[in-house]
N, CA, C and O atoms as a MOPAC input file, in Angstrom:
PM7 MOZYME 1SCF
protein

 N     19.00800 1    -8.75300 1    11.96000 1
 C     18.45600 1    -8.23300 1    10.53300 1
 C     19.22400 1    -6.05500 1    11.11600 1
 O     19.27400 1    -5.14700 1    11.94600 1
 N     19.57100 1    -6.55500 1     9.84700 1
 C     20.07600 1    -4.75600 1    10.25900 1
 C     18.66200 1    -3.43200 1     9.48100 1
 O     17.63000 1    -3.68400 1     8.85800 1
 N     19.20900 1    -2.22000 1     9.86000 1
 C     18.13700 1    -1.83000 1    10.14700 1
 C     17.73500 1    -0.44100 1     8.42700 1
 O     16.85000 1     0.41200 1     8.37300 1
 N     18.64100 1    -0.74000 1     7.50800 1
 C     18.81900 1     0.13600 1     6.85800 1
 C     17.96700 1    -0.02900 1     5.56000 1
 O     17.44600 1    -1.09000 1     5.21500 1
 N     17.89900 1     1.01700 1     4.96200 1
 C     16.87400 1     1.34300 1     3.83200 1
 C     16.86300 1     1.67000 1     2.24600 1
 O     17.04900 1     2.69000 1     1.58300 1
 N     16.71100 1     0.99800 1     2.10100 1
 C     17.19000 1     1.62000 1     0.25900 1
 C     15.96900 1     1.95100 1    -0.34200 1
 O     14.95600 1     1.62100 1     0.27500 1
 N     15.80400 1     2.72700 1    -1.77300 1
 C     14.81400 1     3.13600 1    -2.70800 1
 C     14.43900 1     1.41400 1    -3.75300 1
 O     15.39200 1     0.86100 1    -4.30000 1
 N     13.63200 1     1.07100 1    -3.81700 1
 C     12.41100 1     0.14700 1    -4.46800 1
 C     12.34800 1     0.72400 1    -5.70800 1
 O     11.84400 1     1.84700 1    -5.70600 1
 N     12.63800 1     0.37800 1    -6.56800 1
 C     12.00800 1     1.00600 1    -8.11500 1
 C     11.18200 1    -0.33500 1    -8.10400 1
 O     11.48300 1    -1.42100 1    -7.61000 1
 N      9.98600 1     0.07400 1    -8.83200 1
 C      8.87800 1    -0.36900 1    -9.39400 1
 C      9.27800 1    -2.29500 1    -9.65400 1
 O      8.97700 1    -3.34900 1    -9.09300 1
 N     10.11900 1    -1.85300 1   -10.85500 1
 C     10.87200 1    -3.08600 1   -11.58200 1
 C     11.11300 1    -4.12800 1   -10.89800 1
 O     10.64800 1    -5.23800 1   -11.15800 1
 N     11.92700 1    -3.84100 1    -9.88100 1
 C     12.57400 1    -4.49700 1    -9.00000 1
 C     11.84300 1    -5.63700 1    -8.43600 1
 O     12.15000 1    -6.82100 1    -8.29300 1
 N     10.44400 1    -4.73500 1    -8.06200 1
 C      9.97400 1    -4.88300 1    -6.53600 1
 C      8.23800 1    -6.07600 1    -7.98100 1
 O      7.45900 1    -6.95300 1    -7.60900 1
 N      8.35400 1    -5.58400 1    -9.11200 1
 C      7.66400 1    -6.66200 1    -9.84000 1
 C      8.69500 1    -8.40800 1    -9.68300 1
 O      8.56300 1    -9.41800 1    -8.99200 1
 N      9.48500 1    -8.03500 1   -10.55000 1
 C     11.19900 1    -9.25200 1   -10.57900 1
 C     11.07300 1   -10.03500 1    -8.80100 1
 O     11.57900 1   -11.05500 1    -8.33200 1
 N     10.52000 1    -9.39800 1    -8.44400 1
 C     10.97100 1    -9.61900 1    -6.76600 1
 C      9.33100 1    -9.99500 1    -5.93000 1
 O      9.09000 1    -9.79800 1    -4.73900 1
 N      8.62400 1   -10.42400 1    -6.70000 1
 C      7.16100 1   -10.93400 1    -6.88000 1
 C      6.61300 1    -9.83500 1    -4.99600 1
 O      5.95000 1   -10.23400 1    -4.03800 1
 N      7.34000 1    -8.37300 1    -5.26300 1
 C      7.05300 1    -7.74800 1    -4.46800 1
 C      5.71000 1    -6.65100 1    -4.27500 1
 O      5.41600 1    -6.16800 1    -5.36800 1
 N      4.76200 1    -6.10600 1    -3.05400 1
 C      3.73200 1    -5.09100 1    -3.28100 1
 C      4.72400 1    -3.93500 1    -3.93000 1
 O      5.91600 1    -4.24300 1    -3.93400 1
 N      4.40000 1    -2.73000 1    -4.44300 1
 C      4.77200 1    -1.13800 1    -4.50400 1
 C      4.15700 1    -0.76300 1    -4.14600 1
 O      3.07900 1    -0.56200 1    -4.70700 1
 N      4.58200 1    -0.23600 1    -2.34600 1
 C      3.91800 1     0.10600 1    -1.85200 1
 C      4.47500 1     0.92100 1    -0.84200 1
 O      5.69600 1     0.86500 1    -0.70000 1
 N      3.76600 1     1.72500 1    -0.05900 1
 C      4.11700 1     2.27900 1     1.43600 1
 C      2.86800 1     2.50600 1     2.34800 1
 O      1.68700 1     2.83500 1     2.24000 1
 N      4.17100 1     1.99600 1     3.71800 1
 C      3.37400 1     1.98600 1     4.84800 1
 C      2.32600 1     3.23100 1     5.39200 1
 O      2.90900 1     4.31400 1     5.33100 1
 N      1.20200 1     3.32100 1     5.80600 1
 C     -0.05800 1     4.89200 1     5.78900 1
 C      0.24600 1     4.79300 1     7.61900 1
 O      0.23200 1     3.79800 1     8.34400 1
 N      0.51200 1     6.26700 1     7.96300 1
 C      0.97100 1     5.61600 1     9.74400 1
 C     -0.05500 1     7.50200 1    10.06800 1
 O      0.23000 1     8.48400 1     9.38300 1
 N     -0.90100 1     7.53700 1    10.93400 1
 C     -1.66000 1     8.40900 1    11.65100 1
 C     -1.27000 1     8.83800 1    13.05000 1
 O     -0.69000 1     8.19800 1    13.92700 1
 N     -1.83000 1    10.34400 1    13.04100 1
 C     -1.50100 1    10.33900 1    15.46400 1
 C     -3.30500 1    10.84100 1    15.15000 1
 O     -4.24700 1    11.27600 1    14.48800 1
 N     -2.57400 1    10.22800 1    16.45400 1
 C     -4.18200 1    10.66600 1    17.01200 1
 C     -4.53100 1    10.22800 1    18.21300 1
 O     -4.14300 1     9.30000 1    18.92300 1
 N     -5.96000 1    11.70800 1    18.39500 1
 C     -6.00600 1    12.55300 1    19.41500 1
 C     -7.02100 1    12.10200 1    20.20100 1
 O     -7.93700 1    12.08100 1    19.37900 1
 N     -7.58500 1    11.64800 1    21.44800 1
 C     -8.59400 1    10.86000 1    21.86600 1
 C     -9.16900 1    12.29300 1    22.55400 1
 O     -8.25900 1    13.03500 1    22.92400 1
 N    -11.09600 1    13.00100 1    22.87400 1
 C    -10.89400 1    13.35700 1    23.50300 1
 C    -11.98100 1    12.78200 1    24.07300 1
 O    -12.48600 1    12.09000 1    23.18900 1
 N    -12.73000 1    12.67500 1    25.24900 1
 C    -13.96400 1    12.03500 1    25.55300 1
 C    -14.85400 1    13.17600 1    26.31200 1
 O    -14.54600 1    13.93200 1    27.23300 1
 N    -16.17000 1    13.00700 1    25.52500 1
 C    -17.36200 1    14.07000 1    26.15000 1
 C    -18.04600 1    12.88400 1    26.73300 1
 O    -17.99500 1    11.80200 1    26.14800 1
 N    -18.76500 1    13.05100 1    28.00000 1
 C    -19.88500 1    12.75500 1    28.52300 1
 C    -20.86100 1    13.37400 1    28.33900 1
 O    -20.72600 1    14.58500 1    28.16200 1
 N    -22.34400 1    12.72200 1    28.30900 1
 C    -23.50800 1    12.94900 1    28.70200 1
 C    -24.16800 1    12.69700 1    29.40700 1
 O    -24.62800 1    11.58900 1    29.68200 1
 N    -24.41600 1    14.01800 1    30.00100 1
 C    -25.19500 1    13.98500 1    31.07600 1
 C    -26.88600 1    12.86500 1    31.36500 1
 O    -26.71200 1    13.09800 1    30.16900 1
 N    -27.31300 1    12.57800 1    31.47000 1
 C    -28.90900 1    12.35300 1    31.62300 1
 C    -29.80200 1    13.76800 1    31.09200 1
 O    -30.56400 1    13.70300 1    30.12800 1
 N    -29.58700 1    14.98600 1    31.84700 1
 C    -30.39100 1    15.96400 1    31.59400 1
 C    -29.82600 1    16.62200 1    30.29800 1
 O    -29.99300 1    17.82100 1    30.07700 1
 N    -29.00200 1    15.61500 1    29.26000 1
 C    -28.22200 1    15.86900 1    28.16800 1
 C    -26.71400 1    17.32500 1    28.31800 1
 O    -25.95400 1    17.94200 1    27.57200 1
 N    -26.92200 1    17.25800 1    29.23000 1
 C    -26.31500 1    18.67400 1    29.42600 1
 C    -24.21200 1    17.76200 1    29.00800 1
 O    -23.77500 1    16.68900 1    29.42500 1
 N    -23.60800 1    18.66800 1    28.22200 1
 C    -22.30700 1    17.32000 1    27.86000 1
 C    -21.05800 1    18.41900 1    28.10900 1
 O    -20.88600 1    19.57600 1    27.72500 1
 N    -20.14500 1    17.34900 1    29.07200 1
 C    -19.31000 1    17.87300 1    29.85600 1
 C    -18.04800 1    17.25500 1    28.69100 1
 O    -18.27400 1    16.43700 1    27.79900 1
 N    -16.84600 1    17.83500 1    28.96300 1
 C    -15.54600 1    16.83200 1    28.12300 1
 C    -14.32000 1    16.59600 1    29.74800 1
 O    -14.03100 1    17.30700 1    30.71100 1
 N    -14.07800 1    15.73700 1    29.45400 1
 C    -13.50000 1    14.29800 1    30.12400 1
 C    -12.61300 1    14.83000 1    30.81500 1
 O    -11.75000 1    15.43500 1    30.17800 1
 N    -12.52400 1    14.81200 1    31.96200 1
 C     -9.98400 1    15.72900 1    32.24000 1
 C     -9.46900 1    14.59800 1    31.02900 1
 O     -9.87800 1    13.45900 1    30.80500 1
 N     -8.30800 1    15.48000 1    30.29600 1
 C     -7.48600 1    15.09800 1    29.19700 1
 C     -8.21900 1    14.48800 1    28.47800 1
 O     -9.31300 1    13.93700 1    28.59300 1
 N     -7.16000 1    14.71500 1    27.35400 1
 C     -6.98100 1    13.65800 1    26.91800 1
 C     -5.57400 1    13.00600 1    25.81700 1
 O     -4.48300 1    13.56500 1    25.69900 1
 N     -5.97600 1    11.77900 1    25.15600 1
 C     -5.23800 1    10.62400 1    24.82200 1
 C     -4.58100 1    11.22500 1    23.23300 1
 O     -5.29600 1    11.51900 1    22.27500 1
 N     -2.92000 1    11.31900 1    23.25900 1
 C     -3.05900 1    10.97200 1    21.84400 1
 C     -1.83200 1     9.65400 1    21.80400 1
 O     -0.95800 1     9.12300 1    22.49100 1
 N     -2.67900 1     9.57800 1    20.10500 1
 C     -1.60700 1     8.04000 1    20.44700 1
 C     -0.92700 1     8.54600 1    18.78900 1
 O     -1.45600 1     8.62200 1    17.68000 1
 N      0.41100 1     8.81100 1    19.26400 1
 C      1.64800 1     8.65100 1    17.84400 1
 C      2.03200 1     6.83500 1    16.77900 1
 O      2.18800 1     5.68500 1    17.19100 1
 N      2.04800 1     7.54000 1    15.10500 1
 C      2.64400 1     6.70200 1    14.59200 1
 C      1.54800 1     5.33100 1    14.67700 1
 O      2.05500 1     4.20900 1    14.64600 1
 N     -0.21100 1     5.49200 1    14.80300 1
 C     -0.56400 1     4.04500 1    14.55100 1
 C     -0.12600 1     3.40600 1    12.78600 1
 O      0.47600 1     3.91000 1    11.83800 1
 N     -0.37400 1     2.91400 1    12.87300 1
 C     -0.27200 1     1.75300 1    11.20000 1
 C     -1.74500 1     1.28100 1    11.33100 1
 O     -2.35300 1     0.62400 1    12.17500 1
 N     -2.10000 1     1.92500 1    10.06900 1
 C     -3.46900 1     1.53200 1     9.57200 1
 C     -3.59700 1     1.23500 1     8.45800 1
 O     -4.63900 1     1.11800 1     7.81300 1
 N     -2.05100 1     1.02200 1     7.99900 1
 C     -2.67600 1     0.07000 1     6.31100 1
 C     -1.23300 1     0.11700 1     5.34000 1
 O     -0.12400 1     0.46100 1     5.74800 1
 N     -1.45700 1    -0.16800 1     4.44200 1
 C     -0.27100 1    -0.41800 1     3.11300 1
 C     -1.10600 1     0.38700 1     2.03100 1
 O     -2.23300 1    -0.09300 1     1.90800 1
 N     -0.86200 1     1.48300 1     1.21000 1
 C     -1.38600 1     2.03900 1     0.30500 1
 C     -0.44300 1     1.74500 1    -1.19200 1
 O      0.66000 1     2.19500 1    -1.50600 1
 N     -1.10000 1     1.08100 1    -1.72200 1
 C     -0.21200 1     1.21400 1    -3.38300 1
 C      0.41900 1     2.61200 1    -3.81400 1
 O      0.05800 1     3.71800 1    -3.41400 1
 N      1.74900 1     2.24000 1    -4.99000 1
 C      2.40400 1     3.45300 1    -5.11600 1
 C      2.27000 1     3.32800 1    -5.97900 1
 O      3.00500 1     2.59100 1    -6.63600 1
 N      0.90100 1     4.19300 1    -6.66700 1
 C      0.99900 1     4.29300 1    -8.42400 1
 C      2.81900 1     5.24700 1    -9.42600 1
 O      3.36500 1     6.34500 1    -9.32600 1
 N      3.01200 1     4.27200 1   -10.06300 1
 C      3.70900 1     4.09600 1   -10.73400 1
 C      3.80900 1     5.92200 1   -11.49100 1
 O      2.90600 1     6.43700 1   -12.15000 1
 N      5.14300 1     6.57800 1   -11.14200 1
 C      5.78800 1     7.58700 1   -12.01400 1
 C      4.43100 1     9.06000 1   -10.71600 1
 O      4.18600 1    10.24300 1   -10.95600 1
 N      4.07700 1     8.42700 1    -9.84900 1
 C      3.68600 1     9.66000 1    -8.85000 1
 C      4.05500 1    10.53000 1    -8.12100 1
 O      5.02600 1    11.04200 1    -8.67800 1
 N      3.83400 1    11.09600 1    -7.04200 1
 C      4.96400 1    12.32300 1    -6.06700 1
 C      5.63500 1    11.53200 1    -5.56200 1
 O      6.82500 1    11.80500 1    -5.39800 1
 N      4.98700 1     9.96000 1    -5.03000 1
 C      5.81000 1     9.11400 1    -4.58900 1
 C      6.51500 1     8.43500 1    -4.59100 1
 O      7.09900 1     7.87500 1    -3.66300 1
 N      6.62900 1     8.32400 1    -6.04600 1
 C      7.70400 1     6.66100 1    -7.09800 1
 C      8.93700 1     6.94700 1    -7.07500 1
 O      9.39300 1     8.03400 1    -7.42700 1
 N      9.62300 1     5.94700 1    -6.63600 1
 C     11.27000 1     6.12900 1    -7.19500 1
 C     11.20000 1     6.89100 1    -8.43300 1
 O     11.91500 1     7.83400 1    -8.77000 1
 N     10.51500 1     6.50600 1    -8.87900 1
 C     10.78900 1     7.21800 1   -10.67800 1
 C     10.12800 1     8.73600 1   -11.08600 1
 O     10.04800 1     9.20800 1   -12.22000 1
 N      9.76300 1     9.23900 1   -10.04200 1
 C      9.08600 1    11.31200 1    -9.81600 1
 C      9.95500 1    11.21800 1   -10.42200 1
 O     10.12000 1    10.11300 1   -10.93900 1
 N     11.07300 1    12.39300 1   -10.72100 1
 C     11.79100 1    12.38400 1   -11.97400 1
 C     12.63500 1    12.51700 1   -12.89500 1
 O     13.20100 1    13.43400 1   -13.48900 1
 N     12.60200 1    11.20700 1   -12.89700 1
 C     14.15200 1     9.92100 1   -13.73500 1
 C     13.49000 1    10.67500 1   -15.71900 1
 O     12.45700 1    10.28000 1   -16.25900 1
 N     14.22200 1    11.47600 1   -16.18600 1
 C     13.96900 1    11.02600 1   -17.36700 1
 C     13.64700 1     9.38300 1   -18.68900 1
 O     14.15200 1     8.27400 1   -18.51200 1
 N     12.54700 1     9.82600 1   -20.09100 1
 C     12.63200 1     8.82900 1   -20.35300 1
 C     13.62500 1     6.80100 1   -20.17300 1
 O     13.43800 1     5.60600 1   -19.94100 1
 N     14.74300 1     7.96700 1   -20.55200 1
 C     15.78000 1     6.83700 1   -20.86400 1
 C     16.56900 1     6.24300 1   -19.04600 1
 O     17.01300 1     5.09800 1   -18.95700 1
 N     16.59300 1     6.85200 1   -18.26900 1
 C     16.53500 1     6.71900 1   -17.02400 1
 C     16.03100 1     5.63500 1   -16.43600 1
 O     16.54000 1     4.76800 1   -15.72600 1
 N     14.84100 1     5.83300 1   -16.88000 1
 C     13.70400 1     4.81300 1   -16.29700 1
 C     13.83500 1     3.81400 1   -16.76700 1
 O     13.59000 1     2.91500 1   -15.96300 1
 N     14.49300 1     3.02000 1   -19.02300 1
 C     14.60600 1     1.78400 1   -18.29900 1
 C     15.88200 1     1.58700 1   -18.39400 1
 O     16.39300 1     0.59200 1   -17.88100 1

């Protein structure tokens, strides 16, 4: 399988029975805080950073900023 990508238009997604959506990724930064029995808090050593964590798919509304039809004219959309 090659790793090329192309634009998917809403009508093509409908005809191919696909979901017109985009993957959602986040960067996570973890910092630990330790609370002692006398309620003094201190930061644990080091931070952990995790990049590009997949959290799901988000549907794309037709003609929204993320839609491939955003800048198309009425005649181009048809």
